[in-house]
N, C-alpha and C positions, 0 to 999 in steps of 0.2 A: 871439326868431326873425327878426326882422328884419335882424339883422347876419349872421345864418346862410343866410337867405333873402332877398336884397334883392330888389327889384322886377326882372322878367324883361325883358331888353333884346333879345333874339333866339331865334329859333324854336329853336335848338339847345339854350338853356338852359331854355326851356319843356320840352322834351322831356326833358332830365334831372330838371327838377322834377316831372314828371308820373310818370316811371318811379319815383322815390323814393317818391311818393306812393302809387303802386299798392303797392308792395313793404311800406311801413309799413301800409296801409290792411288787408292781409293778416294782418299781426300782431297789428293791433289788434282785427280780428274775432275770432281765436283767442285773444286774452286776455279780450275780452268773454265768448267762449262758456265759458271755463273759469270766470271768476267769476260769470257764471249759473248753473252748474252747481252751485257751492257756494252760494249763494242759494238755487236751487231745493230742495237737501237740506235746508236749515236750515227754510226755510218748510214743508217738508214734516213734519220733525220737530217743529217748533213745534205744528201743526196736530194731529199725534198727541197730543202731551203736552196740548193743550189741551182734547181731547175724553175724556181721561181725567180721572176725579174725583180732587182730592187727597188724599180718604180713601181710596182704592182701594188694595189691595195692591200693583196693578200699577205705579200711579204713585209709590209709595214705592220700589219695587225701581228703577225707571227713576231717580229722584231719586238713590238711592245710586249707581247704576252710573256716572252721568253726574257730571262734575267740577263741583263748586259748585251742582248740582241744576240745571244747565244742559245743553242737547244738545252733546254733543262738537265736532259741528260749529260751533256758536259761538266754540270755540277758533280755528278756521282765520280768522276775521276778525283775531284778533290774531297770527297766525303771521307771521313774518318773510316767508316766500314769498308770502303773501297780500297783504301790507302793499306788498311790492316791485312785484307785479304790478299793484295799483292805481296806484301812482305810475307804472308804466310807461303804464299806459293813459290815464291823465291827461296826461302828457307827449306821449304818442302825438295824442291827440286835438287837443291846443294846436298841435302841429306840422301835423297835417293840415289843420286851419281855416286856419293861416297859409298853407301852400303854396297851398291851394285858393284863398284870396284872391289871391294873386299870379298864378296861372295866370287866373284871372277878369278880374282887372285888366288882364292882357296881352292877351287877347282882347278887351277892350273897345277897344283901340288899334288 
């Protein structure tokens, strides 16, 4: 990130960094919300399965309906879309930290 976003040397550059930060922060929050939704759904389904006795007919039916005996949502963790969003989230997080550090360093001077 240092080569793409070197230390800030002017107020104009600071403003550009800040605008990019704000735009990327919106996207980051959107991705986090989407991923949190998937995580919440998986946790909800896991709790439902945990509350059902493995000997019960309901558990057996759920296990047969779900791939490999797991919640369908678990497959979401392996989906290319989820993995792409996970990588984008990580990349944006690192970028945001770097830009924030560059702006903070400039503001100290």
